[in-house]
C-alpha positions in Angstrom: -11.9 43.2 13.7 -15.6 42.4 13.6 -17.3 39.7 11.5 -17.7 40.9 7.9 -20.9 41.7 6.0 -21.7 40.0 2.7 -20.7 41.9 -0.4 -20.8 41.1 -4.1 -18.4 43.7 -5.3 -15.9 45.8 -3.3 -13.6 48.7 -4.0 -10.2 48.1 -2.4 -6.9 49.8 -2.0 -3.9 49.1 0.2 -3.3 50.7 3.6 -0.6 53.4 4.0 2.7 53.7 5.8 1.5 57.0 7.3 -0.8 56.3 10.2 -2.2 58.2 13.2 -0.1 56.9 16.1 -2.8 57.2 18.9 -2.8 54.3 21.3 -5.8 52.0 21.4 -8.0 51.0 18.6 -9.5 53.5 16.1 -11.4 53.0 12.9 -9.2 52.1 10.0 -10.4 55.0 7.9 -9.1 57.3 10.6 -5.9 55.3 11.3 -4.5 55.6 7.8 -3.3 59.0 6.6 -3.7 58.9 2.9 -5.5 61.1 0.3 -5.6 58.0 -1.9 -7.6 56.0 0.7 -9.9 59.0 1.4 -10.6 59.6 -2.3 -11.4 56.0 -3.1 -13.6 55.8 0.0 -15.5 58.8 -1.3 -15.8 57.2 -4.7 -17.2 54.1 -3.1 -19.8 56.1 -1.3 -20.7 58.0 -4.5 -21.0 54.7 -6.4 -22.7 52.8 -3.5 -20.0 50.1 -3.6 -18.6 48.8 -0.3 -15.0 49.9 0.4 -12.3 47.9 2.1 -8.7 48.7 3.0 -6.1 46.0 2.3 -3.7 45.9 5.3 -0.4 44.1 5.1 -1.2 42.9 8.7 -4.9 42.4 8.9 -6.0 41.7 5.3 -9.3 43.3 4.3 -10.7 45.9 6.7 -13.9 47.8 6.5 -13.4 51.5 7.1 -15.0 51.3 10.5 -13.0 48.3 11.7 -11.1 49.5 14.8 -7.4 48.6 14.7 -4.3 49.4 16.8 -1.3 51.3 15.5 1.1 49.0 13.8 4.0 49.2 11.3 4.0 46.2 9.0 4.6 46.2 5.3 3.8 43.0 3.3 7.0 41.5 2.0 7.5 38.7 -0.6 7.9 36.1 2.1 4.5 36.9 3.5 2.6 36.6 0.2 1.5 33.0 0.6 0.1 33.5 4.1 -1.6 36.8 3.1 -3.2 35.1 0.1 -4.6 32.4 2.3 -6.0 35.1 4.8 -7.5 37.1 1.9 -9.0 34.0 0.4 -10.7 33.2 3.7 -12.0 36.8 3.9 -13.2 36.9 0.3 -15.1 33.6 1.0 -16.5 34.8 4.3 -17.8 38.0 2.7 -19.0 36.2 -0.4 -17.2 38.7 -2.6 -17.4 38.0 -6.3 -15.5 41.0 -7.7 -12.7 43.1 -6.3 -11.9 46.4 -7.9 -8.4 46.9 -6.8 -7.1 50.5 -7.0 -3.3 50.2 -7.2 -0.3 52.0 -8.5 1.7 50.9 -11.6 3.7 47.9 -10.4 6.6 48.6 -12.8 7.1 52.0 -11.1 6.0 51.0 -7.6 7.6 47.7 -6.8 6.6 47.9 -3.1 3.0 47.2 -4.3 4.0 43.8 -5.9 3.5 41.6 -2.8 0.1 43.1 -2.2 -0.8 42.5 -5.8 0.5 39.0 -5.8 -1.4 38.0 -2.7 -4.6 39.5 -3.9 -4.2 37.8 -7.3 -3.7 34.4 -5.7 -6.6 34.9 -3.3 -9.0 35.9 -6.1 -7.8 32.9 -8.2 -8.4 30.5 -5.2 -12.0 31.8 -4.9 -12.9 32.3 -8.6 -13.3 36.0 -7.8 -13.0 38.6 -10.6 -10.1 41.0 -10.0 -10.3 44.3 -11.8 -7.3 46.6 -11.6 -7.7 50.3 -11.6 -4.4 52.1 -11.9 -4.2 55.3 -9.8 
């Protein structure tokens, strides 16, 4: 993962379980197989807002960050470490607002660790977190 650019506001959504399994590193936007990711990426381009994919392994990824195939879902026990990683990434990129596109947590409990880590990271950095239910 390359050094991050500086952003004020980002659009963000989580990675997906479905991935292209090619060996080697490929851009994150091509690695993940998800209409949700593709549509939010398109929205970010239309609105001229940088887009990042929130990986349970790597934290925040730009669409063109090249990553290997992996199978890692963020679990409750990993929230604290991920919050710390996200906090560092938010600070490094000077992000002030995260627009987080997520599913309803009451209906999609697997999203809760991702939400908890992002909430903690934003609080640590005084970053505004805006939830957009999808």
